[in-house]
MARTI-632010 format. One line per field, with one value per atom (N, C-alpha, C): residue number from 0; x, y, z; residue in three letters; chain. Coordinates in nm, 2 decimals. Layout:
BEGIN
n c(NUM ...)
c1 c(X ...)
c2 c(Y ...)
c3 c(Z ...)
res c(ALA ...)
chain c(A ...)
% end
This chain:
BEGIN
n c(0 0 0 1 1 1 2 2 2 3 3 3 4 4 4 5 5 5 6 6 6 7 7 7 8 8 8 9 9 9 10 10 10 11 11 11 12 12 12 13 13 13 14 14 14 15 15 15 16 16 16 17 17 17 18 18 18 19 19 19 20 20 20 21 21 21 22 22 22 23 23 23 24 24 24 25 25 25 26 26 26 27 27 27 28 28 28 29 29 29 30 30 30 31 31 31 32 32 32 33 33 33 34 34 34 35 35 35 36 36 36 37 37 37 38 38 38 39 39 39 40 40 40 41 41 41 42 42 42 43 43 43 44 44 44 45 45 45 46 46 46 47 47 47 48 48 48 49 49 49 50 50 50 51 51 51 52 52 52 53 53 53 54 54 54 55 55 55 56 56 56 57 57 57 58 58 58 59 59 59 60 60 60 61 61 61 62 62 62 63 63 63)
c1 c(-6.22 -6.16 -6.07 -5.96 -5.86 -5.90 -5.84 -5.86 -5.81 -5.70 -5.64 -5.74 -5.80 -5.88 -6.01 -6.05 -6.17 -6.15 -6.03 -5.99 -5.93 -5.95 -5.89 -5.94 -6.06 -6.12 -6.06 -5.98 -5.92 -5.78 -5.74 -5.60 -5.56 -5.44 -5.39 -5.25 -5.21 -5.08 -5.07 -4.95 -4.93 -4.87 -4.84 -4.77 -4.86 -4.84 -4.92 -4.83 -4.87 -4.80 -4.88 -4.83 -4.90 -4.88 -4.98 -4.98 -4.95 -4.98 -4.95 -4.80 -4.74 -4.60 -4.51 -4.57 -4.49 -4.39 -4.44 -4.35 -4.43 -4.36 -4.42 -4.44 -4.55 -4.58 -4.65 -4.65 -4.71 -4.86 -4.94 -5.08 -5.14 -5.08 -5.14 -5.08 -5.00 -4.93 -5.01 -5.11 -5.18 -5.33 -5.40 -5.54 -5.57 -5.66 -5.69 -5.71 -5.77 -5.81 -5.69 -5.57 -5.45 -5.35 -5.39 -5.29 -5.34 -5.24 -5.27 -5.22 -5.30 -5.26 -5.38 -5.37 -5.24 -5.16 -5.03 -4.94 -4.87 -4.83 -4.77 -4.63 -4.56 -4.42 -4.40 -4.30 -4.25 -4.22 -4.15 -4.11 -4.23 -4.33 -4.45 -4.51 -4.52 -4.58 -4.49 -4.36 -4.27 -4.30 -4.34 -4.35 -4.50 -4.58 -4.73 -4.75 -4.67 -4.70 -4.69 -4.59 -4.57 -4.69 -4.74 -4.85 -4.98 -5.00 -5.12 -5.11 -5.00 -4.98 -5.00 -4.95 -4.97 -5.12 -5.18 -5.32 -5.41 -5.38 -5.45 -5.43 -5.31 -5.28 -5.35 -5.36 -5.43 -5.58 -5.63 -5.78 -5.80 -5.71 -5.72 -5.71 -5.63 -5.62 -5.74 -5.81 -5.94 -6.05 -6.04 -6.14 -6.13 -6.02 -6.00 -6.07)
c2 c(3.83 3.93 3.86 3.92 3.85 3.89 3.82 3.85 3.99 4.03 4.16 4.27 4.25 4.35 4.37 4.27 4.28 4.37 4.39 4.47 4.60 4.65 4.78 4.89 4.89 4.99 4.99 4.88 4.87 4.92 4.99 5.03 5.12 5.09 5.17 5.22 5.33 5.38 5.53 5.58 5.72 5.78 5.70 5.75 5.74 5.84 5.85 5.89 5.85 5.91 6.02 6.14 6.26 6.28 6.28 6.30 6.44 6.54 6.68 6.70 6.66 6.69 6.58 6.46 6.35 6.30 6.28 6.23 6.17 6.10 6.05 6.16 6.16 6.26 6.19 6.26 6.21 6.24 6.19 6.20 6.34 6.44 6.58 6.67 6.62 6.71 6.75 6.68 6.71 6.67 6.72 6.68 6.54 6.48 6.33 6.29 6.38 6.35 6.34 6.39 6.40 6.30 6.19 6.09 5.95 5.86 5.71 5.67 5.59 5.54 5.52 5.50 5.50 5.37 5.39 5.28 5.28 5.16 5.15 5.21 5.21 5.26 5.35 5.44 5.53 5.44 5.33 5.25 5.19 5.15 5.10 5.21 5.33 5.44 5.47 5.46 5.49 5.39 5.27 5.16 5.13 5.23 5.22 5.16 5.20 5.15 5.00 4.94 4.80 4.73 4.78 4.72 4.73 4.84 4.86 4.77 4.76 4.67 4.53 4.48 4.34 4.32 4.41 4.39 4.38 4.47 4.47 4.35 4.30 4.17 4.06 4.05 3.95 3.95 4.07 4.09 4.04 4.08 4.04 3.88 3.82 3.67 3.61 3.67 3.62 3.63 3.73 3.75 3.65 3.59 3.50 3.36)
c3 c(4.23 4.32 4.42 4.45 4.54 4.68 4.78 4.92 4.95 4.89 4.91 4.86 4.74 4.69 4.77 4.84 4.92 5.04 5.07 5.19 5.16 5.04 5.00 5.08 5.13 5.22 5.35 5.39 5.52 5.52 5.41 5.40 5.52 5.57 5.69 5.66 5.72 5.70 5.71 5.70 5.72 5.59 5.49 5.37 5.24 5.16 5.04 4.92 4.80 4.68 4.63 4.62 4.57 4.42 4.34 4.20 4.16 4.25 4.22 4.23 4.34 4.37 4.32 4.28 4.22 4.32 4.45 4.55 4.67 4.75 4.87 4.98 5.04 5.14 5.26 5.37 5.49 5.49 5.58 5.59 5.56 5.62 5.62 5.52 5.42 5.33 5.21 5.17 5.04 5.05 4.95 4.94 4.91 4.97 4.96 4.81 4.73 4.59 4.50 4.55 4.46 4.50 4.56 4.61 4.61 4.62 4.63 4.76 4.83 4.96 5.05 5.17 5.25 5.24 5.26 5.27 5.40 5.45 5.59 5.60 5.48 5.49 5.37 5.38 5.28 5.15 5.17 5.06 4.98 5.06 4.99 4.91 4.96 4.88 4.76 4.77 4.65 4.54 4.58 4.49 4.45 4.46 4.43 4.29 4.19 4.06 4.04 4.10 4.10 4.17 4.28 4.35 4.27 4.20 4.12 4.00 3.93 3.82 3.85 3.97 4.01 4.04 4.10 4.13 4.01 3.91 3.79 3.71 3.71 3.64 3.70 3.83 3.90 3.87 3.86 3.83 3.68 3.59 3.45 3.44 3.52 3.51 3.56 3.66 3.71 3.61 3.52 3.42 3.31 3.29 3.18 3.20)
res c(MET MET MET THR THR THR ASP ASP ASP GLU GLU GLU SER SER SER ARG ARG ARG HIS HIS HIS LEU LEU LEU GLY GLY GLY ASP ASP ASP ALA ALA ALA GLN GLN GLN GLY GLY GLY GLU GLU GLU TRP TRP TRP TYR TYR TYR TYR TYR TYR CYS CYS CYS PHE PHE PHE VAL VAL VAL HIS HIS HIS LYS LYS LYS LYS LYS LYS VAL VAL VAL GLU GLU GLU ALA ALA ALA LEU LEU LEU ASP ASP ASP GLU GLU GLU CYS CYS CYS ASP ASP ASP GLN GLN GLN MET MET MET ASP ASP ASP ARG ARG ARG MET MET MET GLY GLY GLY PRO PRO PRO TYR TYR TYR PRO PRO PRO THR THR THR ARG ARG ARG GLU GLU GLU ASP ASP ASP ALA ALA ALA GLU GLU GLU ASN ASN ASN TRP TRP TRP ARG ARG ARG ALA ALA ALA ARG ARG ARG VAL VAL VAL ALA ALA ALA ALA ALA ALA ARG ARG ARG ASN ASN ASN GLU GLU GLU ALA ALA ALA TRP TRP TRP ASP ASP ASP ASP ASP ASP GLU GLU GLU ASP ASP ASP GLU GLU GLU)
chain c(A A A A A A A A A A A A A A A A A A A A A A A A A A A A A A A A A A A A A A A A A A A A A A A A A A A A A A A A A A A A A A A A A A A A A A A A A A A A A A A A A A A A A A A A A A A A A A A A A A A A A A A A A A A A A A A A A A A A A A A A A A A A A A A A A A A A A A A A A A A A A A A A A A A A A A A A A A A A A A A A A A A A A A A A A A A A A A A A A A A A A A A A A A A A A A A A)
% end
């Protein structure tokens, strides 16, 4: 487990990626179960896929 993954519960920010609307939204725009985040910036929320892919790759490397 990476240092970053140990702190996933400490995520902070006002921006989320909504899977229902397929766009970045602010804190109060959608149900919590339908989104990824929070992210500190709109740009970070827009790039959630890259962040998830990098984290998953790091975890896979640790498992080898």
